[in-house]
mmCIF file of the protein (N, C-alpha, C, O) and its ligand, coordinates in Angstrom:
data_MODEL
# 
_entry.id   MODEL 
# 
loop_
_entity.id 
_entity.type 
_entity.pdbx_number_of_molecules 
1 polymer     1 
2 non-polymer 1 
# 
_entity_poly.entity_id                      1 
_entity_poly.type                           'polypeptide(L)' 
_entity_poly.nstd_linkage                   no 
_entity_poly.nstd_monomer                   no 
_entity_poly.pdbx_seq_one_letter_code       
;(UNK)(UNK)(UNK)(UNK)(UNK)(UNK)(UNK)(UNK)(UNK)(UNK)(UNK)(UNK)(UNK)(UNK)(UNK)(UNK)
(UNK)(UNK)(UNK)(UNK)(UNK)(UNK)(UNK)(UNK)(UNK)(UNK)(UNK)(UNK)(UNK)(UNK)(UNK)(UNK)
(UNK)(UNK)(UNK)(UNK)(UNK)(UNK)(UNK)(UNK)(UNK)(UNK)(UNK)(UNK)(UNK)(UNK)
;
_entity_poly.pdbx_seq_one_letter_code_can   XXXXXXXXXXXXXXXXXXXXXXXXXXXXXXXXXXXXXXXXXXXXXX 
_entity_poly.pdbx_strand_id                 A 
# 
loop_
_entity_poly_seq.entity_id 
_entity_poly_seq.num 
_entity_poly_seq.mon_id 
_entity_poly_seq.hetero 
1 1  UNK n 
1 2  UNK n 
1 3  UNK n 
1 4  UNK n 
1 5  UNK n 
1 6  UNK n 
1 7  UNK n 
1 8  UNK n 
1 9  UNK n 
1 10 UNK n 
1 11 UNK n 
1 12 UNK n 
1 13 UNK n 
1 14 UNK n 
1 15 UNK n 
1 16 UNK n 
1 17 UNK n 
1 18 UNK n 
1 19 UNK n 
1 20 UNK n 
1 21 UNK n 
1 22 UNK n 
1 23 UNK n 
1 24 UNK n 
1 25 UNK n 
1 26 UNK n 
1 27 UNK n 
1 28 UNK n 
1 29 UNK n 
1 30 UNK n 
1 31 UNK n 
1 32 UNK n 
1 33 UNK n 
1 34 UNK n 
1 35 UNK n 
1 36 UNK n 
1 37 UNK n 
1 38 UNK n 
1 39 UNK n 
1 40 UNK n 
1 41 UNK n 
1 42 UNK n 
1 43 UNK n 
1 44 UNK n 
1 45 UNK n 
1 46 UNK n 
# 
loop_
_struct_asym.id 
_struct_asym.entity_id 
A 1 
B 2 
# 
loop_
_chem_comp.id 
_chem_comp.type 
_chem_comp.mon_nstd_flag 
UNK 'L-peptide linking' . 
ZN  non-polymer         . 
# 
_pdbx_entity_nonpoly.entity_id   2 
_pdbx_entity_nonpoly.name        ? 
_pdbx_entity_nonpoly.comp_id     ZN 
# 
_pdbx_nonpoly_scheme.asym_id         B 
_pdbx_nonpoly_scheme.entity_id       2 
_pdbx_nonpoly_scheme.mon_id          ZN 
_pdbx_nonpoly_scheme.ndb_seq_num     1 
_pdbx_nonpoly_scheme.pdb_seq_num     101 
_pdbx_nonpoly_scheme.auth_seq_num    101 
_pdbx_nonpoly_scheme.pdb_mon_id      ZN 
_pdbx_nonpoly_scheme.auth_mon_id     ZN 
_pdbx_nonpoly_scheme.pdb_strand_id   A 
_pdbx_nonpoly_scheme.pdb_ins_code    . 
# 
loop_
_atom_site.group_PDB 
_atom_site.id 
_atom_site.type_symbol 
_atom_site.label_atom_id 
_atom_site.label_alt_id 
_atom_site.label_comp_id 
_atom_site.label_asym_id 
_atom_site.label_entity_id 
_atom_site.label_seq_id 
_atom_site.pdbx_PDB_ins_code 
_atom_site.Cartn_x 
_atom_site.Cartn_y 
_atom_site.Cartn_z 
_atom_site.occupancy 
_atom_site.B_iso_or_equiv 
_atom_site.pdbx_formal_charge 
_atom_site.auth_seq_id 
_atom_site.auth_comp_id 
_atom_site.auth_asym_id 
_atom_site.auth_atom_id 
_atom_site.pdbx_PDB_model_num 
ATOM   1   N  N  . UNK A 1 1  ? 19.874  -0.119 -7.038  1.00 0.00 ? 1   UNK A N  1 
ATOM   2   C  CA . UNK A 1 1  ? 18.702  -0.676 -7.745  1.00 0.00 ? 1   UNK A CA 1 
ATOM   3   C  C  . UNK A 1 1  ? 17.803  -1.420 -6.752  1.00 0.00 ? 1   UNK A C  1 
ATOM   4   O  O  . UNK A 1 1  ? 18.271  -2.215 -5.937  1.00 0.00 ? 1   UNK A O  1 
ATOM   5   N  N  . UNK A 1 2  ? 16.541  -1.146 -6.840  1.00 0.00 ? 2   UNK A N  1 
ATOM   6   C  CA . UNK A 1 2  ? 15.611  -1.800 -5.907  1.00 0.00 ? 2   UNK A CA 1 
ATOM   7   C  C  . UNK A 1 2  ? 14.584  -2.618 -6.657  1.00 0.00 ? 2   UNK A C  1 
ATOM   8   O  O  . UNK A 1 2  ? 14.108  -2.230 -7.724  1.00 0.00 ? 2   UNK A O  1 
ATOM   9   N  N  . UNK A 1 3  ? 14.259  -3.737 -6.088  1.00 0.00 ? 3   UNK A N  1 
ATOM   10  C  CA . UNK A 1 3  ? 13.204  -4.545 -6.694  1.00 0.00 ? 3   UNK A CA 1 
ATOM   11  C  C  . UNK A 1 3  ? 11.853  -3.942 -6.353  1.00 0.00 ? 3   UNK A C  1 
ATOM   12  O  O  . UNK A 1 3  ? 11.678  -3.386 -5.268  1.00 0.00 ? 3   UNK A O  1 
ATOM   13  N  N  . UNK A 1 4  ? 10.907  -4.043 -7.257  1.00 0.00 ? 4   UNK A N  1 
ATOM   14  C  CA . UNK A 1 4  ? 9.564   -3.550 -6.958  1.00 0.00 ? 4   UNK A CA 1 
ATOM   15  C  C  . UNK A 1 4  ? 8.952   -4.337 -5.813  1.00 0.00 ? 4   UNK A C  1 
ATOM   16  O  O  . UNK A 1 4  ? 8.992   -5.567 -5.789  1.00 0.00 ? 4   UNK A O  1 
ATOM   17  N  N  . UNK A 1 5  ? 8.394   -3.613 -4.880  1.00 0.00 ? 5   UNK A N  1 
ATOM   18  C  CA . UNK A 1 5  ? 7.800   -4.278 -3.723  1.00 0.00 ? 5   UNK A CA 1 
ATOM   19  C  C  . UNK A 1 5  ? 6.398   -4.752 -4.050  1.00 0.00 ? 5   UNK A C  1 
ATOM   20  O  O  . UNK A 1 5  ? 5.620   -4.053 -4.699  1.00 0.00 ? 5   UNK A O  1 
ATOM   21  N  N  . UNK A 1 6  ? 6.096   -5.946 -3.590  1.00 0.00 ? 6   UNK A N  1 
ATOM   22  C  CA . UNK A 1 6  ? 4.750   -6.479 -3.866  1.00 0.00 ? 6   UNK A CA 1 
ATOM   23  C  C  . UNK A 1 6  ? 3.801   -6.263 -2.694  1.00 0.00 ? 6   UNK A C  1 
ATOM   24  O  O  . UNK A 1 6  ? 2.640   -6.669 -2.745  1.00 0.00 ? 6   UNK A O  1 
ATOM   25  N  N  . UNK A 1 7  ? 4.294   -5.628 -1.650  1.00 0.00 ? 7   UNK A N  1 
ATOM   26  C  CA . UNK A 1 7  ? 3.464   -5.297 -0.491  1.00 0.00 ? 7   UNK A CA 1 
ATOM   27  C  C  . UNK A 1 7  ? 2.739   -6.518 0.059   1.00 0.00 ? 7   UNK A C  1 
ATOM   28  O  O  . UNK A 1 7  ? 1.524   -6.509 0.260   1.00 0.00 ? 7   UNK A O  1 
ATOM   29  N  N  . UNK A 1 8  ? 3.495   -7.535 0.287   1.00 0.00 ? 8   UNK A N  1 
ATOM   30  C  CA . UNK A 1 8  ? 2.859   -8.755 0.802   1.00 0.00 ? 8   UNK A CA 1 
ATOM   31  C  C  . UNK A 1 8  ? 2.678   -8.690 2.310   1.00 0.00 ? 8   UNK A C  1 
ATOM   32  O  O  . UNK A 1 8  ? 1.789   -9.332 2.870   1.00 0.00 ? 8   UNK A O  1 
ATOM   33  N  N  . UNK A 1 9  ? 3.523   -7.916 2.954   1.00 0.00 ? 9   UNK A N  1 
ATOM   34  C  CA . UNK A 1 9  ? 3.422   -7.790 4.410   1.00 0.00 ? 9   UNK A CA 1 
ATOM   35  C  C  . UNK A 1 9  ? 2.915   -6.398 4.738   1.00 0.00 ? 9   UNK A C  1 
ATOM   36  O  O  . UNK A 1 9  ? 3.603   -5.406 4.499   1.00 0.00 ? 9   UNK A O  1 
ATOM   37  N  N  . UNK A 1 10 ? 1.723   -6.327 5.281   1.00 0.00 ? 10  UNK A N  1 
ATOM   38  C  CA . UNK A 1 10 ? 1.189   -5.022 5.631   1.00 0.00 ? 10  UNK A CA 1 
ATOM   39  C  C  . UNK A 1 10 ? 0.639   -5.026 7.051   1.00 0.00 ? 10  UNK A C  1 
ATOM   40  O  O  . UNK A 1 10 ? 0.188   -6.051 7.562   1.00 0.00 ? 10  UNK A O  1 
ATOM   41  N  N  . UNK A 1 11 ? 0.690   -3.869 7.662   1.00 0.00 ? 11  UNK A N  1 
ATOM   42  C  CA . UNK A 1 11 ? 0.100   -3.706 8.978   1.00 0.00 ? 11  UNK A CA 1 
ATOM   43  C  C  . UNK A 1 11 ? -0.899  -2.556 8.919   1.00 0.00 ? 11  UNK A C  1 
ATOM   44  O  O  . UNK A 1 11 ? -0.680  -1.557 8.234   1.00 0.00 ? 11  UNK A O  1 
ATOM   45  N  N  . UNK A 1 12 ? -1.991  -2.715 9.645   1.00 0.00 ? 12  UNK A N  1 
ATOM   46  C  CA . UNK A 1 12 ? -3.008  -1.666 9.651   1.00 0.00 ? 12  UNK A CA 1 
ATOM   47  C  C  . UNK A 1 12 ? -2.573  -0.531 10.559  1.00 0.00 ? 12  UNK A C  1 
ATOM   48  O  O  . UNK A 1 12 ? -2.268  -0.738 11.734  1.00 0.00 ? 12  UNK A O  1 
ATOM   49  N  N  . UNK A 1 13 ? -2.550  0.662  10.003  1.00 0.00 ? 13  UNK A N  1 
ATOM   50  C  CA . UNK A 1 13 ? -2.149  1.831  10.780  1.00 0.00 ? 13  UNK A CA 1 
ATOM   51  C  C  . UNK A 1 13 ? -3.347  2.478  11.451  1.00 0.00 ? 13  UNK A C  1 
ATOM   52  O  O  . UNK A 1 13 ? -3.313  2.816  12.634  1.00 0.00 ? 13  UNK A O  1 
ATOM   53  N  N  . UNK A 1 14 ? -4.400  2.642  10.674  1.00 0.00 ? 14  UNK A N  1 
ATOM   54  C  CA . UNK A 1 14 ? -5.567  3.323  11.215  1.00 0.00 ? 14  UNK A CA 1 
ATOM   55  C  C  . UNK A 1 14 ? -6.791  3.001  10.369  1.00 0.00 ? 14  UNK A C  1 
ATOM   56  O  O  . UNK A 1 14 ? -6.692  2.529  9.236   1.00 0.00 ? 14  UNK A O  1 
ATOM   57  N  N  . UNK A 1 15 ? -7.937  3.270  10.958  1.00 0.00 ? 15  UNK A N  1 
ATOM   58  C  CA . UNK A 1 15 ? -9.177  3.088  10.204  1.00 0.00 ? 15  UNK A CA 1 
ATOM   59  C  C  . UNK A 1 15 ? -9.974  4.373  10.268  1.00 0.00 ? 15  UNK A C  1 
ATOM   60  O  O  . UNK A 1 15 ? -10.213 4.923  11.343  1.00 0.00 ? 15  UNK A O  1 
ATOM   61  N  N  . UNK A 1 16 ? -10.379 4.840  9.103   1.00 0.00 ? 16  UNK A N  1 
ATOM   62  C  CA . UNK A 1 16 ? -11.119 6.092  9.063   1.00 0.00 ? 16  UNK A CA 1 
ATOM   63  C  C  . UNK A 1 16 ? -12.223 5.978  8.030   1.00 0.00 ? 16  UNK A C  1 
ATOM   64  O  O  . UNK A 1 16 ? -11.978 5.596  6.886   1.00 0.00 ? 16  UNK A O  1 
ATOM   65  N  N  . UNK A 1 17 ? -13.424 6.307  8.434   1.00 0.00 ? 17  UNK A N  1 
ATOM   66  C  CA . UNK A 1 17 ? -14.560 6.269  7.517   1.00 0.00 ? 17  UNK A CA 1 
ATOM   67  C  C  . UNK A 1 17 ? -14.678 4.909  6.835   1.00 0.00 ? 17  UNK A C  1 
ATOM   68  O  O  . UNK A 1 17 ? -15.021 4.821  5.656   1.00 0.00 ? 17  UNK A O  1 
ATOM   69  N  N  . UNK A 1 18 ? -14.392 3.866  7.584   1.00 0.00 ? 18  UNK A N  1 
ATOM   70  C  CA . UNK A 1 18 ? -14.533 2.533  7.035   1.00 0.00 ? 18  UNK A CA 1 
ATOM   71  C  C  . UNK A 1 18 ? -13.395 2.112  6.131   1.00 0.00 ? 18  UNK A C  1 
ATOM   72  O  O  . UNK A 1 18 ? -13.439 1.047  5.513   1.00 0.00 ? 18  UNK A O  1 
ATOM   73  N  N  . UNK A 1 19 ? -12.385 2.943  6.055   1.00 0.00 ? 19  UNK A N  1 
ATOM   74  C  CA . UNK A 1 19 ? -11.241 2.612  5.203   1.00 0.00 ? 19  UNK A CA 1 
ATOM   75  C  C  . UNK A 1 19 ? -10.030 2.294  6.068   1.00 0.00 ? 19  UNK A C  1 
ATOM   76  O  O  . UNK A 1 19 ? -9.674  3.058  6.965   1.00 0.00 ? 19  UNK A O  1 
ATOM   77  N  N  . UNK A 1 20 ? -9.420  1.184  5.792   1.00 0.00 ? 20  UNK A N  1 
ATOM   78  C  CA . UNK A 1 20 ? -8.221  0.819  6.528   1.00 0.00 ? 20  UNK A CA 1 
ATOM   79  C  C  . UNK A 1 20 ? -6.988  1.352  5.816   1.00 0.00 ? 20  UNK A C  1 
ATOM   80  O  O  . UNK A 1 20 ? -6.812  1.167  4.612   1.00 0.00 ? 20  UNK A O  1 
ATOM   81  N  N  . UNK A 1 21 ? -6.148  2.011  6.585   1.00 0.00 ? 21  UNK A N  1 
ATOM   82  C  CA . UNK A 1 21 ? -4.895  2.472  6.022   1.00 0.00 ? 21  UNK A CA 1 
ATOM   83  C  C  . UNK A 1 21 ? -3.786  1.529  6.479   1.00 0.00 ? 21  UNK A C  1 
ATOM   84  O  O  . UNK A 1 21 ? -3.570  1.338  7.676   1.00 0.00 ? 21  UNK A O  1 
ATOM   85  N  N  . UNK A 1 22 ? -3.105  0.957  5.530   1.00 0.00 ? 22  UNK A N  1 
ATOM   86  C  CA . UNK A 1 22 ? -2.086  -0.021 5.865   1.00 0.00 ? 22  UNK A CA 1 
ATOM   87  C  C  . UNK A 1 22 ? -0.716  0.463  5.409   1.00 0.00 ? 22  UNK A C  1 
ATOM   88  O  O  . UNK A 1 22 ? -0.569  1.250  4.474   1.00 0.00 ? 22  UNK A O  1 
ATOM   89  N  N  . UNK A 1 23 ? 0.270   -0.051 6.122   1.00 0.00 ? 23  UNK A N  1 
ATOM   90  C  CA . UNK A 1 23 ? 1.640   0.284  5.753   1.00 0.00 ? 23  UNK A CA 1 
ATOM   91  C  C  . UNK A 1 23 ? 2.385   -0.993 5.409   1.00 0.00 ? 23  UNK A C  1 
ATOM   92  O  O  . UNK A 1 23 ? 2.306   -1.985 6.133   1.00 0.00 ? 23  UNK A O  1 
ATOM   93  N  N  . UNK A 1 24 ? 3.094   -0.962 4.320   1.00 0.00 ? 24  UNK A N  1 
ATOM   94  C  CA . UNK A 1 24 ? 3.887   -2.113 3.922   1.00 0.00 ? 24  UNK A CA 1 
ATOM   95  C  C  . UNK A 1 24 ? 5.107   -2.200 4.830   1.00 0.00 ? 24  UNK A C  1 
ATOM   96  O  O  . UNK A 1 24 ? 5.850   -1.236 5.010   1.00 0.00 ? 24  UNK A O  1 
ATOM   97  N  N  . UNK A 1 25 ? 5.286   -3.390 5.392   1.00 0.00 ? 25  UNK A N  1 
ATOM   98  C  CA . UNK A 1 25 ? 6.404   -3.571 6.316   1.00 0.00 ? 25  UNK A CA 1 
ATOM   99  C  C  . UNK A 1 25 ? 7.733   -3.472 5.577   1.00 0.00 ? 25  UNK A C  1 
ATOM   100 O  O  . UNK A 1 25 ? 8.735   -3.028 6.139   1.00 0.00 ? 25  UNK A O  1 
ATOM   101 N  N  . UNK A 1 26 ? 7.732   -3.877 4.350   1.00 0.00 ? 26  UNK A N  1 
ATOM   102 C  CA . UNK A 1 26 ? 8.988   -3.945 3.597   1.00 0.00 ? 26  UNK A CA 1 
ATOM   103 C  C  . UNK A 1 26 ? 9.437   -2.588 3.074   1.00 0.00 ? 26  UNK A C  1 
ATOM   104 O  O  . UNK A 1 26 ? 10.604  -2.222 3.219   1.00 0.00 ? 26  UNK A O  1 
ATOM   105 N  N  . UNK A 1 27 ? 8.521   -1.839 2.467   1.00 0.00 ? 27  UNK A N  1 
ATOM   106 C  CA . UNK A 1 27 ? 8.938   -0.594 1.825   1.00 0.00 ? 27  UNK A CA 1 
ATOM   107 C  C  . UNK A 1 27 ? 8.392   0.635  2.531   1.00 0.00 ? 27  UNK A C  1 
ATOM   108 O  O  . UNK A 1 27 ? 8.665   1.765  2.127   1.00 0.00 ? 27  UNK A O  1 
ATOM   109 N  N  . UNK A 1 28 ? 7.611   0.411  3.598   1.00 0.00 ? 28  UNK A N  1 
ATOM   110 C  CA . UNK A 1 28 ? 7.082   1.524  4.400   1.00 0.00 ? 28  UNK A CA 1 
ATOM   111 C  C  . UNK A 1 28 ? 6.113   2.398  3.619   1.00 0.00 ? 28  UNK A C  1 
ATOM   112 O  O  . UNK A 1 28 ? 5.851   3.535  4.013   1.00 0.00 ? 28  UNK A O  1 
ATOM   113 N  N  . UNK A 1 29 ? 5.588   1.894  2.542   1.00 0.00 ? 29  UNK A N  1 
ATOM   114 C  CA . UNK A 1 29 ? 4.627   2.668  1.774   1.00 0.00 ? 29  UNK A CA 1 
ATOM   115 C  C  . UNK A 1 29 ? 3.249   2.558  2.429   1.00 0.00 ? 29  UNK A C  1 
ATOM   116 O  O  . UNK A 1 29 ? 2.859   1.506  2.935   1.00 0.00 ? 29  UNK A O  1 
ATOM   117 N  N  . UNK A 1 30 ? 2.539   3.660  2.401   1.00 0.00 ? 30  UNK A N  1 
ATOM   118 C  CA . UNK A 1 30 ? 1.213   3.677  3.017   1.00 0.00 ? 30  UNK A CA 1 
ATOM   119 C  C  . UNK A 1 30 ? 0.147   3.780  1.943   1.00 0.00 ? 30  UNK A C  1 
ATOM   120 O  O  . UNK A 1 30 ? 0.235   4.601  1.031   1.00 0.00 ? 30  UNK A O  1 
ATOM   121 N  N  . UNK A 1 31 ? -0.862  2.930  2.069   1.00 0.00 ? 31  UNK A N  1 
ATOM   122 C  CA . UNK A 1 31 ? -1.950  2.993  1.106   1.00 0.00 ? 31  UNK A CA 1 
ATOM   123 C  C  . UNK A 1 31 ? -3.212  2.447  1.726   1.00 0.00 ? 31  UNK A C  1 
ATOM   124 O  O  . UNK A 1 31 ? -3.204  1.954  2.854   1.00 0.00 ? 31  UNK A O  1 
ATOM   125 N  N  . UNK A 1 32 ? -4.313  2.538  0.971   1.00 0.00 ? 32  UNK A N  1 
ATOM   126 C  CA . UNK A 1 32 ? -5.576  2.057  1.483   1.00 0.00 ? 32  UNK A CA 1 
ATOM   127 C  C  . UNK A 1 32 ? -5.698  0.560  1.257   1.00 0.00 ? 32  UNK A C  1 
ATOM   128 O  O  . UNK A 1 32 ? -5.395  0.051  0.178   1.00 0.00 ? 32  UNK A O  1 
ATOM   129 N  N  . UNK A 1 33 ? -6.145  -0.130 2.288   1.00 0.00 ? 33  UNK A N  1 
ATOM   130 C  CA . UNK A 1 33 ? -6.243  -1.583 2.195   1.00 0.00 ? 33  UNK A CA 1 
ATOM   131 C  C  . UNK A 1 33 ? -7.278  -1.993 1.154   1.00 0.00 ? 33  UNK A C  1 
ATOM   132 O  O  . UNK A 1 33 ? -7.193  -3.071 0.567   1.00 0.00 ? 33  UNK A O  1 
ATOM   133 N  N  . UNK A 1 34 ? -8.252  -1.121 0.935   1.00 0.00 ? 34  UNK A N  1 
ATOM   134 C  CA . UNK A 1 34 ? -9.335  -1.464 0.016   1.00 0.00 ? 34  UNK A CA 1 
ATOM   135 C  C  . UNK A 1 34 ? -8.824  -1.793 -1.384  1.00 0.00 ? 34  UNK A C  1 
ATOM   136 O  O  . UNK A 1 34 ? -9.192  -2.817 -1.960  1.00 0.00 ? 34  UNK A O  1 
ATOM   137 N  N  . UNK A 1 35 ? -7.999  -0.945 -1.913  1.00 0.00 ? 35  UNK A N  1 
ATOM   138 C  CA . UNK A 1 35 ? -7.537  -1.208 -3.271  1.00 0.00 ? 35  UNK A CA 1 
ATOM   139 C  C  . UNK A 1 35 ? -6.081  -1.655 -3.309  1.00 0.00 ? 35  UNK A C  1 
ATOM   140 O  O  . UNK A 1 35 ? -5.544  -1.998 -4.362  1.00 0.00 ? 35  UNK A O  1 
ATOM   141 N  N  . UNK A 1 36 ? -5.455  -1.644 -2.135  1.00 0.00 ? 36  UNK A N  1 
ATOM   142 C  CA . UNK A 1 36 ? -4.066  -2.094 -2.060  1.00 0.00 ? 36  UNK A CA 1 
ATOM   143 C  C  . UNK A 1 36 ? -3.216  -1.475 -3.154  1.00 0.00 ? 36  UNK A C  1 
ATOM   144 O  O  . UNK A 1 36 ? -2.392  -2.138 -3.784  1.00 0.00 ? 36  UNK A O  1 
ATOM   145 N  N  . UNK A 1 37 ? -3.437  -0.203 -3.359  1.00 0.00 ? 37  UNK A N  1 
ATOM   146 C  CA . UNK A 1 37 ? -2.686  0.471  -4.399  1.00 0.00 ? 37  UNK A CA 1 
ATOM   147 C  C  . UNK A 1 37 ? -1.821  1.549  -3.767  1.00 0.00 ? 37  UNK A C  1 
ATOM   148 O  O  . UNK A 1 37 ? -2.318  2.386  -3.014  1.00 0.00 ? 37  UNK A O  1 
ATOM   149 N  N  . UNK A 1 38 ? -0.565  1.530  -4.061  1.00 0.00 ? 38  UNK A N  1 
ATOM   150 C  CA . UNK A 1 38 ? 0.318   2.542  -3.500  1.00 0.00 ? 38  UNK A CA 1 
ATOM   151 C  C  . UNK A 1 38 ? -0.147  3.954  -3.842  1.00 0.00 ? 38  UNK A C  1 
ATOM   152 O  O  . UNK A 1 38 ? -0.763  4.186  -4.882  1.00 0.00 ? 38  UNK A O  1 
ATOM   153 N  N  . UNK A 1 39 ? 0.151   4.868  -2.972  1.00 0.00 ? 39  UNK A N  1 
ATOM   154 C  CA . UNK A 1 39 ? -0.268  6.245  -3.193  1.00 0.00 ? 39  UNK A CA 1 
ATOM   155 C  C  . UNK A 1 39 ? 0.462   6.840  -4.389  1.00 0.00 ? 39  UNK A C  1 
ATOM   156 O  O  . UNK A 1 39 ? -0.075  7.692  -5.096  1.00 0.00 ? 39  UNK A O  1 
ATOM   157 N  N  . UNK A 1 40 ? 1.670   6.390  -4.603  1.00 0.00 ? 40  UNK A N  1 
ATOM   158 C  CA . UNK A 1 40 ? 2.444   6.912  -5.718  1.00 0.00 ? 40  UNK A CA 1 
ATOM   159 C  C  . UNK A 1 40 ? 1.860   6.451  -7.046  1.00 0.00 ? 40  UNK A C  1 
ATOM   160 O  O  . UNK A 1 40 ? 1.314   5.353  -7.153  1.00 0.00 ? 40  UNK A O  1 
ATOM   161 N  N  . UNK A 1 41 ? 1.982   7.294  -8.041  1.00 0.00 ? 41  UNK A N  1 
ATOM   162 C  CA . UNK A 1 41 ? 1.420   6.959  -9.343  1.00 0.00 ? 41  UNK A CA 1 
ATOM   163 C  C  . UNK A 1 41 ? 2.372   6.024  -10.095 1.00 0.00 ? 41  UNK A C  1 
ATOM   164 O  O  . UNK A 1 41 ? 3.586   6.224  -10.124 1.00 0.00 ? 41  UNK A O  1 
ATOM   165 N  N  . UNK A 1 42 ? 1.783   5.019  -10.688 1.00 0.00 ? 42  UNK A N  1 
ATOM   166 C  CA . UNK A 1 42 ? 2.600   4.050  -11.400 1.00 0.00 ? 42  UNK A CA 1 
ATOM   167 C  C  . UNK A 1 42 ? 2.008   3.813  -12.788 1.00 0.00 ? 42  UNK A C  1 
ATOM   168 O  O  . UNK A 1 42 ? 1.010   4.432  -13.158 1.00 0.00 ? 42  UNK A O  1 
ATOM   169 N  N  . UNK A 1 43 ? 2.609   2.940  -13.528 1.00 0.00 ? 43  UNK A N  1 
ATOM   170 C  CA . UNK A 1 43 ? 2.082   2.606  -14.852 1.00 0.00 ? 43  UNK A CA 1 
ATOM   171 C  C  . UNK A 1 43 ? 0.657   2.076  -14.737 1.00 0.00 ? 43  UNK A C  1 
ATOM   172 O  O  . UNK A 1 43 ? 0.333   1.309  -13.830 1.00 0.00 ? 43  UNK A O  1 
ATOM   173 N  N  . UNK A 1 44 ? -0.164  2.489  -15.649 1.00 0.00 ? 44  UNK A N  1 
ATOM   174 C  CA . UNK A 1 44 ? -1.576  2.095  -15.603 1.00 0.00 ? 44  UNK A CA 1 
ATOM   175 C  C  . UNK A 1 44 ? -1.857  1.053  -16.680 1.00 0.00 ? 44  UNK A C  1 
ATOM   176 O  O  . UNK A 1 44 ? -2.485  1.336  -17.701 1.00 0.00 ? 44  UNK A O  1 
ATOM   177 N  N  . UNK A 1 45 ? -1.383  -0.136 -16.427 1.00 0.00 ? 45  UNK A N  1 
ATOM   178 C  CA . UNK A 1 45 ? -1.595  -1.197 -17.403 1.00 0.00 ? 45  UNK A CA 1 
ATOM   179 C  C  . UNK A 1 45 ? -2.939  -1.869 -17.231 1.00 0.00 ? 45  UNK A C  1 
ATOM   180 O  O  . UNK A 1 45 ? -3.334  -2.192 -16.111 1.00 0.00 ? 45  UNK A O  1 
ATOM   181 N  N  . UNK A 1 46 ? -3.616  -2.075 -18.283 1.00 0.00 ? 46  UNK A N  1 
ATOM   182 C  CA . UNK A 1 46 ? -4.919  -2.765 -18.182 1.00 0.00 ? 46  UNK A CA 1 
ATOM   183 C  C  . UNK A 1 46 ? -5.000  -3.891 -19.196 1.00 0.00 ? 46  UNK A C  1 
ATOM   184 O  O  . UNK A 1 46 ? -6.013  -4.586 -19.267 1.00 0.00 ? 46  UNK A O  1 
HETATM 185 ZN ZN . ZN  B 2 .  ? 5.805   -2.686 -0.150  1.00 0.00 2 101 ZN  A ZN 1 
# 
């Protein structure tokens, strides 16, 4: 069982077209720094 990662620790991997791609140090997930949203699809609560 794994706790959901909050991606508090991130490092910038690359910048492309003004978008920073960051990787979470804890879970190694890669996403765009702009929306800080994991690439994987999750519940869409609003
Ligand atoms: Zn994470």
